[in-house]
N, C-alpha and C positions, 0 to 999 in steps of 0.2 A: 404308419398311416392311420390305421384304425385306433390306436392308443390317442393320436392327436384328435381325432373325430370325436371319440369317447369323451376327452377331457373337455373339449370344446361344448359338447352336449350337456355335460355335467354343471360346468361352471355357470353360474348365475349370469344374465345378462347385466351389462354395465348400465348404471344409472346415467341417465343426460344430464348435462350441467343444469337444464332448465329446471328439470324435476327436484334435484338437489338443492337448487335455489329456491324453490318454491317451499320445500320441505323445512328449510331454514327460516324462512320469513314466517310460515305458519308456526313454528314451534318458538319463535322470539317475536310474535306479534305484539305483544304489551310494550316491549322495548321501542319497537318501531314507532307504536301509537305515541308513546312519551316523546320521542325526538321530531314528531311529524310537525308539530307547531313551530319548532325552531327551523327546521328545513323549509317550510311555507314562508317563514319571515325572511329569511335570507334569498329565497327564489323571488318573492314580490316585490322585496324592498331594497336588494342588493344586486341582483343579477339581471331581473327584467329591465330596471332603469339604465343599465349599460348601454341598452340600445340608444337612449338619448344621447351619448357622447359623441354621436355622428355629428350634431348640430355644432360642434366645436370646429367642425372644417366647413362649415355653411354660414351663410347670412340669413340666419334663420328668421323667418316671419310666420307668425301664428296663424295667419289666415291662409297661407301656403302650404304649411304642413312641413313634415319632414322630407317627404319625397318632393315636394314643390319648390323648395329652397334652393336658393344659387350657392353652387360650391365656391369656396374662396382659398381651399388648401389651407396652409400653416398661417394665413394672414392674421387671425387673433393671437397666435402664439408669437408671432413678430411682434404685434403691438405689445403683448405683455412684457415681453423680455426688453422692450426699447422705451417703456414707459418711465416717467421720472420716479414714480412713486414705488416701481418693482424692487429695487434694492432696499429701499427703506422698510418695506413691510417683510422682505425676505431676511433682513436682519432682524428685524423685531420678532418675527417667527421663530429664527433660530435661538435668539436669546433667549426667549420665554420658555422653548423647549429644554435647553440646557439648564436653565435655573430649575425648571421641573425635575430633571433627571438628578440633579446635584443635591437640591434640598427636599423634594418632597419622595423620590423614589426609596430613599432608605428608611423613611420614616416608619412605614407599614412594617418592615421587617425588623427594626428596633422595638416598635410597639408588639409585635407579635412574640419576640423574644422575651418582653418583659412581663406580657400576660402570662405566658408558658411558665415563668418563675414563680407566680403566684399560687400559692398551696391551697390556700381557703378558696374553696368552689364557689362559695357565694360571692365573696369579694371579686373572683375572676369574671363571673358572669354579669356582676353589676358593672365593671368597669367596661366590659365589652358593650353592653347595653348603651351606656352613656357615649362612647366613642363611635358606635353604629348611628346613633340618632340624627347627627348633622347630615348624613349622606340622604336622607329621605325629606330634606329642605330642598326646594328649588333654588337656584341660582338667583333668582329674583328676591328671595327671603334673605339669603346671605348677604348680598349686595346692600339691601336695605338695612340690615341691623348694622354693616358696616359703616354705611352713610349715618345713621342715628349716631352711632359712638364717636366719628370722626368728623364730623361737621364742625365748623368754627361757631355755628351758633347754637350754643348749648351742649355741644358733643361732649361726652364724659372724658375722653382723652384729652381733648383740648382743655377742659375744666381742671384736669388733675395737673396738666403741664403749668396753668397758671396758678394753682394752689402752691406748688414747690417752686415758684419763682420764674419759671421759664415763659417765653413767648408763645403766643398759639402758633400752630402750623396747620398749613392748608393742604390736608393729605389728599383730598379728593382731587384739586386742579394741579397740584405740583407734579410734573411729570417724573421728577427724581423718587418718588413714592409710589409711583403707578405699580412697578416690578415687584417691590418687597409685599405692597398690600395684595397683588396678585397672589401669589406663591403662598402667603400665610392663609389667605382664603381657601386655596386648594388644600392645603395641608389640614386645615381645620375641617373640612367637610368631607375629604376623600380618605383620609388616613386610617380612620378607624375600619371603614369597609374594605380597605386594601389588606387588612390582616387576615379576611377570612381564610384565604387560599394558604397563606403561610402557616397559620395555626393548623389547617388540615394536614397539610405536609409535616409539620412537626408532630403531629397525633399520630403518625403513621411510624415514627421511628421506634426501632425496638427497644422496650424499657431495660432489656438485659446488657445494652450498652452501657446505660446511665449507672447500672448496678455494678458492673465491672469497673468502671471509670471510680465510683466511689471506693471500691475496695483498693483501687491503686493509691488512693488520696487525693484524688481530684476533686477541687471545690467547684462552686456552682458556675462560677466563671470559666473554669477550664472546661468543664463539661459543654457549656454553650459554644465555647470557641471550637473545640476540636470534635463533638459529635453533632450538636443541632445544626451548626451552619454549614459543616461538610455535607450534611444529610440533606439539606434543603437547598443545596447550590445550583442543581439542576433546575428546580421550579424557578429561582431567581433570573437564571440565565435565559430561561423561556419568556418570563415576563418582561425582562429587559429588552428582548429582541421585539416582543410585541409593541412596547413602549416606544421602540425607535421607529416601528413602522408608522406609529402615529405623530411624527414630526410634525407635520403639517396641520394636525387636528389638535386644537386648544381650547375647545368649547367655545362656539361662536356666542352663544347667549352669554356667559360670564364676561368675556371681553367685551362684547357689545354694552353691556349694561356698564362697565367701567368706562367707557370711552367717552370723551368728550372733546370740545375744540382746544382746550389747553394742553391735553396730553396725546393728542392725537399722534404726534411726531414720534412716539416710543411706543404707542398702544395699537396703531393700526396693523393688523396681521391679514393674511389671505382670505381667511372668512369674512372678516367685517367688510374688506375691500370688495369681494365679491357681492356683498349685500349691498353697499353704497354704491359702487361704481358700475355693478352690473345689473342686479335686480331691481333696484329702485330707479334706474333708468331705463329698463327694458331691454338691456344688452345681454339676451339669453345666451347667444353664441359665445360672447366674450366671457361671460362669466363661467359657462361650461368648460372653456377652454383652461380657466385658471383651475378649475376643480380637477381637470384631467392632469394639469401638470402636477397638482398636489398628491394625486393618487399615484402617479407614476413615480413620483421622488420616494414616497412611502414604500412602494414595491421593490425598488432597487435597494434601498436600505434594508428592508427586511432580509432580502436574498444575501446581501452583503454580510449583515450581521448573523445570520445562520451559517454560511460559510465559514465566517472566522470563529465561531463557536465550536463548529466540528474539527477545525484546525487545531484548537486547543484542547480537543478530547471530549468536549461536552456533546449531548444528544441533539441539540437545537429541536426546531419545532417540525422539521419534515426531514 
């Protein structure tokens, strides 16, 4: 008994969880200061606005406010699913998403692999800078450049077609050309910027792996296929999962600038539908219900994709 009392008296008192947490906060204060702007951004612009989702279940009237508006339950969701345009915009959104995944998503990976194989640092940096520049242009500028090049009234593309003996093509008003034009613009603007994460992942690969492969007689392509790609596979999976979560997010500004009365049947998506049928007509509750539906679908697909990635032995995002 005396021994137990002596040991208890000699042992230092245990620190409380609060004091330990405070010590860690003070020790890593500069790291927390660095992430503070990001946390504030998500808090102010992502989490606090979730309170507004409640109006998707109301007949929201601005002069009555959220608390004074009448509850209508799932009426707006029922209207959404029974609208004649619903399946059209749902189909258009899915088609544009799958075109993005099929044609755009591999491009940054391929571009990063190609840049990694450039041995002259000057040329590598120069090419990187050139492919990064379009990302800093707004969609207004990108679409304007496309308009100047593709218009039938003096556009350089149509002038070249006429020069080589072909007829002019109305790229801007022809519905068949909307999707190719959309994905080409996305690739041109975003492909270079998308290589940043992949190049960072490639830079973390142990150089000794490449040295061992060269000693075994592996060429550049074999090194890329058996070392580089497997090493960045987890990064590719994570970015693909996040991409799947954006299935309903296709850049409103980009699509809206390309949208016109002639291609509306293939170009109308949820974002443009919310703006034209919801916000411009003051249907705030209905437009919020559409946004709620988009977010719910994205959340379900992210969870499903993450579950499948873990089933196949990958880490996933959580």
